C-alpha positions, 0 to 999 in steps of 0.5 A: 497708190499701188499696193503691189509696190514696196519701193520708189526705185522705179520712180523716174527722177524727171517726169514730163506729161504728154502734151495735147495735140495741135488743132486741125481743119474744120474748126477742130481744137487740139486733143487734150493731153492724157493724164500722166499717172505716177504710181507710188507704194503705200506709205509714201509722203509727198512734199512740194519743194518748189513750184515755178510761177506762171510765165506772166508772173515770172516776166513781171518779176524780171523788173523789165519796163511795161513795153518789154513785158508787153513784147514778151507776152505777145511773143509767148501768147500769139502765133501768126500766119507767116508774114502777117505778124506786123499787120496783125499788130496794127489791126484793131481786132488783134489790139483789142484781144491782146489788151484783154489778155494783158488785163487778164495776166495783170490780174493773174500776177496780182493774185499770185503775189497775194496768194498764201498758197499751202505747199503740197504735203500728202501722206498717202497711207494705205488708201488707194486713190489719186492725188492731183499734183500738177495741172496742164496749161490752158489749151490754145485758141484757134483763129476761128474763135476770133472771127467777127462780122467785120473780120472773117479770116483772122491771121492769128491764134493763141498758143497753148500755155505750159503746164505747172512745173514743180519739184517734189520730195518722195519719202517712203515710210518703210512697212513691216509687220513688226517694228523693234523699238528700243534705246541704243544697245538694248539688243534690237539687232540681236533680237532681229538676228535671232528671229531671222537666223541671221549670221550678222555680227552685232557690235557691243556699243550704241548705235550699231544700227544706223539705218532701218534693217528689214528681215523675214521671219520664217515660221515652223508652223503653217502660219505665213512668214512675217517681216520685222524691222530693226531701227536705229536706237531711240534717244530721249527727245527723238520726237523733237528730231534729236539723234536720228529722231524723225527718221526712226519714228517714220520708219516704225509708225506703220508697223502692224505690231511694235515690240519694245526691246528693253535691256533687262540687265540695266537697273534703269530698265523701267525708266527705259520703257517709260522713255520709249512710250513717252517718245512714241506718244509725243511723235504721234498720239496713241502710237505707244499703244501699238507696242503690244510686246515687251521683250526683257532682253539680256535676261541671261545676264541676271542669272547664274547661281540660285541667289542671282536667279531669285533676284532676277525673278523678283526683278521680273515680277516688279517689271510685270507689275509696272507693265500692269500699272501702265495697262490700268492707266491705258498707256498700254493695251490690256493685251500687251505681253512681257516676255524675258529673252536672251537673244544671245543664247536664243532662250525663250525665242520660240515663245516670242516667235509664237506671240508675234505670229499670233499678234501679226495675224490678229492685226492683219485680220482687222485690215 
């Protein structure tokens, strides 16, 4: 894992490790092939899709008779001095070592057929290190390894075996400092656009965002900028992969700070927050506690005349009481902040920006 990388664009679709060297005179065995290292960014999920069986297993699965399998094995496993193949096959020493190889490969086939091997599935996370994905094949055996008192110059040698062949899936969980979490049409994209000064037009219907969008927030202070991730709207049962389900949840789980964006103009805004918390925790226990900011968006729709303003203030107080109750139940962190916002009119945007800068910096200090 290389923390300097932030995408999989440079990763080749086909990777072949370097073969080992050939043997040489003076009884020197071939040089070991060098390791091939594939560098991937933090947050990559590695999944094995398919793995080729060893050649001995593949040959046995073809349904050929034993004589044909023996011939395929000899062709694959042995190399003969020019013009000596037939003579070698008649020699007692060759027959003995070939018989031992046959016995070994039969055992390999039986073991493979009984094996209930777990496929590779690795969540690399942020920890630097290496993971063994595939091993090289057994090296060849020189003719000198078969020397006996009765047979001083064997005219055959063992070929090296091919390494493992497999197909992997690499998936990168996007990493951002801040992740926006909300139901469809809660105004997440408007919040992102306001914070990043984006001129993107936001349509007024559900699922405007169909893929994660990353923006950069440049602060006015000396504090460094931070990245913010807008995701497709979350729906009920997303943890069971409904809607954009797991695609969405994998994108947000690595954010340092999660921001719940709730449509404050809806009568069901408290239920909406509870739905978001439920889905995050069902996907990954404790994930909802990463949500330390709650944005009561579209607060401008609640005001107008003095009477409506008073209703909006009462509604906000009730919302705060609900959040405080969730804190007491330890569903949310005690430091969770509720802030009313109008992303459309940039109302209270500066206060939200300052809160996010503070929380991102605090989280980065703990890494």
